[in-house]
C-alpha positions as CSV (number, residue, x, y, z in Angstrom):
1,M,-27.8,-1.7,9.9
2,E,-30.3,1.0,9.9
3,V,-29.1,4.6,9.7
4,K,-31.2,7.3,11.6
5,T,-31.7,10.4,9.5
6,D,-33.4,12.3,12.2
7,T,-30.3,12.3,14.5
8,K,-28.9,15.9,14.9
9,I,-25.3,16.4,14.9
10,P,-24.4,18.6,17.9
11,P,-23.1,22.0,17.2
12,G,-19.3,22.1,17.4
13,A,-19.0,18.3,16.6
14,V,-16.2,17.3,14.2
15,E,-15.7,14.2,12.1
16,V,-13.0,11.7,13.2
17,H,-11.3,9.2,11.2
18,L,-12.4,5.5,11.2
19,Y,-9.0,4.1,12.5
20,N,-5.9,5.3,14.2
21,S,-3.4,7.5,12.3
22,K,-0.7,4.9,13.2
23,N,-2.4,2.6,10.7
24,V,-2.4,4.9,7.7
25,L,-1.7,3.0,4.4
26,M,-2.0,-0.4,6.4
27,P,-5.5,-0.6,8.0
28,R,-7.0,-4.0,8.4
29,G,-10.5,-5.4,8.9
30,S,-13.3,-3.5,7.2
31,R,-11.0,-0.7,6.1
32,Q,-8.5,-3.1,4.4
33,K,-9.2,-1.6,1.1
34,E,-7.2,1.4,2.1
35,S,-4.1,-0.7,2.7
36,I,-1.3,-0.7,0.1
37,H,-0.5,-4.3,1.0
38,N,-2.5,-6.0,-1.8
39,Y,-1.1,-3.7,-4.4
40,L,2.5,-4.3,-3.3
41,L,1.9,-7.9,-2.9
42,E,0.5,-8.2,-6.4
43,K,3.4,-6.3,-7.9
44,L,6.0,-8.4,-6.1
45,Q,4.3,-11.7,-7.2
46,D,4.0,-10.5,-10.9
47,G,7.7,-9.6,-10.9
48,Y,8.8,-12.8,-9.3
49,E,6.6,-14.9,-11.4
50,S,7.9,-13.1,-14.6
51,W,11.5,-13.5,-13.8
52,T,11.2,-17.1,-12.7
53,D,9.2,-18.3,-15.8
54,P,11.1,-21.3,-17.3
55,K,10.3,-20.2,-20.7
56,Y,12.9,-17.5,-20.4
57,G,16.6,-18.3,-20.6
58,D,17.9,-15.3,-18.9
59,N,16.3,-15.6,-15.4
60,P,18.5,-14.7,-12.5
61,D,19.3,-16.9,-9.6
62,R,16.2,-16.9,-7.3
63,K,18.2,-15.7,-4.4
64,K,19.6,-12.8,-6.3
65,L,16.1,-12.1,-7.7
66,L,14.7,-11.9,-4.3
67,Q,17.4,-9.4,-3.2
68,T,16.7,-7.4,-6.4
69,L,13.0,-7.3,-5.8
70,Y,13.6,-6.2,-2.2
71,N,16.1,-3.5,-3.2
72,N,13.9,-2.2,-6.0
73,L,10.8,-2.1,-3.7
74,I,12.8,0.0,-1.1
75,N,14.0,2.2,-3.9
76,E,10.6,2.7,-5.5
77,A,9.1,3.5,-2.0
78,M,11.8,6.1,-1.3
79,N,11.3,7.7,-4.7
80,A,7.6,7.9,-4.1
81,W,8.2,9.3,-0.7
82,E,10.5,12.0,-2.1
83,D,8.0,12.9,-4.8
84,F,5.2,13.0,-2.2
85,L,7.2,15.4,-0.1
86,K,8.0,17.6,-3.0
87,G,4.3,18.0,-3.8
88,A,2.8,17.7,-0.4
89,K,1.3,20.7,1.3
90,I,3.5,20.6,4.5
């Protein structure tokens, strides 16, 4: 794709985001790198695999582990949200 460098930006023009704000933190397609999906998925998989590894004798029941992972995910998201609001320039 060739970018024209001689194109003038009209006076009063403003930049716009590359995707709709309803998709912030979860864009797909070419903007997927801005999604938190892969980060969360990796953390969930790592936690699950660690706590289901048969070499450990203190693994919880898998159903209980899934509930704990879910509860802790929601709790961590809420903690991050609260910290964000404390520091956000709202």
